[in-house]
N, C-alpha and C positions, 0 to 999 in steps of 0.2 A: 571504384566507389563512387555510387549512384547518388547527381549533385542531387536530389532532391531534397530542399529543403526543412528541415524538420526544426518546430517550435516550440522548447520545455519550458511549459508556465511551472514556477517555483524551482526555489532551488534549495531544498532541503533532502535529503538525507534518496530518497525514491528521487524527484527530479534530476540531484546531481549525478547519479550514480549513471541513470538513463544516458543522463548526456554523457560522462565516459562512454560508456558500451558502444552507442551507437555511432559518432563519432569517427571510427574505422570502416562506416558504412554509407554513412549521409553528411549531406549539409548541414551541420548544428545549431541553432542556436536557442540560449536561456536567456531567460524572462524573470525580473524578481525584483520587487523593492527593497531586496534586501543583496550586497555587496556579491557577489560567488562567493564557494566553502575555498578554503585556503589549500583541498587537498585538490583542486578543481585548477587550480589558477596559473601552473603548468600545462595542463593540456592543449591551452591554446584552441578556445571555447568561444564565441563572440558569445557575450555577456548586457543584458541589458539590462538596465535603472529603468524599472513600469511598473506603473499598483495598476493590478489589476480593476480598480474599479475606478481609473481615468480613463473612461470609453475613448473617450479622438485617440491619446497617445497610444493603446491599447491595437487601437487597428490598423496605425502604422505599424506599430516594430509588428506584426505579425501580416500585414498585407501579402508578404509573400514568398508566406507561409505552404507547402504542400499539404503535410499533417504536421495539429498541433494535439499537443498532447498537457494535459491538466493537473497536475500534478502536486497543484496552491491549495490547501488547507488552513484552515482557522481551527484548531483540535482541542484535546481535552491537553492540560487545565485551565490552559488560555478561555477555552470557552465559556469554563465553570465562572469567570470573574469580567465577562465582556461578553451578556450574548448574544448583544446586539451587533457586536463586531463580528464576531461569527457568521451574523445571520450577512451579513450585506458581507466578508470575503466568501463563503460557504454558498449564497444563492446568489445574490445577487451579481458577483465577481462570476458563477456560473455564467447566468446569463448573460453578462458582456458578453462573455466571448462564442457564446453560443451563437450570438448576433451579429460580432464579426463574421466568421467561420461561412456564415448563414446566408450573408452577404458578396464577401470575396469568394469570382469565380478561380482564382486560383488554387484554394485550394478546396482538400478532394476530403473529407473528413477529418473530425476529433477525437479523441478518446480522454475519457477522464480517471483517477485514479481515484477507483467508492471504495468502498468496503463491505465482506462480509455479512456485520453488526450489523447492517439495516435487516438481514432477517431474526435475527432476536437468535439470545444464549441460554437463556433459563425454560425452561419447563417445553422442551422442546424431542420430537422423539423422530424415530424415524432416517433416513437417509436426504441429506439439505439439496435440495437441490437451485436451480435460479427460478420456477418458479415457486417457491419456497412461501411466497408471501413476503408483506414489511408486520417487522413484527418491531418494534419500537418499544412497546410496551416487556416484550423478553428481557429486559433488558436490566444492571446495577441501576441506580437510581442522576446517577453522574456522567455518566455516556449517553439518557437520552437527549438532552436538546440539542450533543456532540452527531446524535445519528438520525435526527428528525434534519438536521440540514444538508446528511447523506442523502434520504431521502427525498426530500424536496431536489439535490444536485439532479438524482437520475431521472425523477421524471421532467423536468424542466431538458433531458439533456432528450428520453426519448420524445419530447413535443417535436422540438424541433428535428427530431430522424425522420420524423412522418409530414413532415410539410416542407422539407428536405429532399425530393425524390430522386437527386442526381449525387449527394453525398452522405457522407458517415456519423453518427452520432453515435456514439456508446459509450461502455463502462465494465472497466474491468476492472471487478469486485479482489480486492486482496483484505488481508490483516497481518498484522501481528509481526513486520516483516525481523526478514534475517540479515548481515552480512554486515562485512567489516565497515565502518564510521556510519555503525548505526546510530542512533542515538545513545546519549550514555544515560539518560535515566531510563530505557528500553531493558525493562527487567532482565534477557539472558543480557545484556551486553554489564548488566550489574551484577550478576553474578558473576560470570567470566573476569570480571577485575576484582571484586571483591577476593575471588577462591586467587587470583593470581597475585596477589600485596600481599599474600598468607594472611589474611582472615578468613572467616567461617562463613559459609553460603546463610546470609540470612533470608528464611520466608517467613512470611509472617501467618500464625497461626487461622486468622477468617477466610484467609486469601488463597489455603494451601489446597485446597481441591476444587480451585475455580477453571476450568475448562479453556483453554483456547486454545483461536486457529492461528496457524502461522503461515509465511507465504515467505521466502528465497527472498535474495536480491537476484539471483541466479536465472531463478524461474521468470525474472519480472522481466528481468533483460530480454531471455531469450523470444518470449512471447511478444513481446512489445514488437521486434522486429519482423516478428512474422505476421503482427498484423501488421505491420505498418505497407510491405512487403505486396499481404494478399489490398492490403485498398489503395494501396498507388495502383495495383495490376483490374481491381473489382470494386471502387468504396464502394457500390449494394453488393458485394454477395448473400446478402440474405434478402428479399425486401419484407423482412416481417423486423417489426424493430426491435420484436425481444428477441431474437434470435443478437440485438448486437450490446448484451447486458451476457457476463463472463464474468463466471467466478473459477480466481487463481489464487487458492488453497489448497495446503497438504491434505488430503481425504482427510485424515485423521489427527483428531485434537488431542494435545495434551493436558494435563495440570500442569498446577507453575510446580507444587514437589517435583512431576517427572524432569520439567524443564534443569532444577538445582539439580538431580543425580545423574542426566545427563552429562553438567557441566563438569563435577565432582570426578565420572569414575574416565568422561574424553581429560582433564587434563592427568591424572594421577597416572593413565595409560604412557600418553605421552612425555610426558615427566619422569619419565621413567620408576616415578614411585618417590621422588625428590620434593614431590611440593603433594599433599593428599588433605587437605581442606575437610571440613564438617560440616553436614548442612546442618541447621537448626530454625527450632519451630519456635518463634517468637510471636509470645500472647500481648500484646497489647490491649488489653481489654473490651476492642470493637468484637460487635457480636458478628459471630459466622452467618454463614448464605443462613436461608428455613430451609434450603433445603443442603440435608447433611451432604451428601454426595450429589452429587450433578451430574447426569448424564451423558457419555461419551458424542462430543456431536462427529460429523459421517458425511463427510463432503460429498457427492456425486461429481463428479468431472466430465463427465459427459459429453459435454457440448464442446466444448474446447479442445478434449482433445480429440473429436470430430472435423471440428474447424481448421484447426489446425496441425491435423495428424502429430501432434505430443503424446508419445505414451507414459514416459519418464517424468516426475517430480522430485526433486531435493528436498528429504526428511529436515527437521529440526537437529536433527540426532545428523546426521552426516553435514550440516551447516556447521551446528555447533565445533564439533571436528575438525571440519577445515580451518576456519575462525583460528583455537584453540595451538592450533599446530605453525597458525604464521606468528601468533605474537609468541607462544615459545623459539621461536628462533633467536 
């Protein structure tokens, strides 16, 4: 095992999953203002209680880190209720982490878990790569304030990458992360829970054709491990800061209805027909999106494939299949 210390900020689904995976390869510590998740407590992973807005304490907790990973985020729907808190956590917290890493001689790099939503979702054509440009106005209204804070994060990180020639500062953009232990209110998890409990898979009419990009937690863990190894051996594997922003989503997007059908098909198959949920469309009287049929989003992963020599990514369908097989055992 490599004794390099990896500090993961944030104890949610992504941060905790990374900690569980990386502990077999590195010395791992998690930091959050919240307690460690129950399913991580028996993994013998050090956990520190600290708010990322507390600069002095955070500086002490990560002073001996080789690499820092930030997965802490104030997301939807919380940010809709408290925009100022969202700005504080997502933007000021990010600035704190970057300052500390920049000043700490031991730390070789920092990367943040971002989102491909910064590129927009509506009225976008062609293949989308990292240089597609920021498009917060091509999103649902409820997503805009959150995504703007993620755009600000990326620019803070890129600024620190530019002024720290011997360190790595980068962003790994993901979206709609699928995996065991995913958030209970995430659409994929809700569909699986509904079906396995004998209910119909309920899809709201106003969002049935919404296109979504997906990333599997397995791909995130695999890519993060390779990024850590690369940064430890060569923090500036590229002198261009734009090459430190990487998209990690499955190349093909899917509608919510397609995801519901994936869940149904997998449960029927692996229960040998004993469970056969219906997919029902529920009309809540909410107007449908102005675009009758949203165009499929296609993502170009050439950059991450070239840098990390990765050719295969797990599809949402395969990830859903694995989760259902596990839950049916």
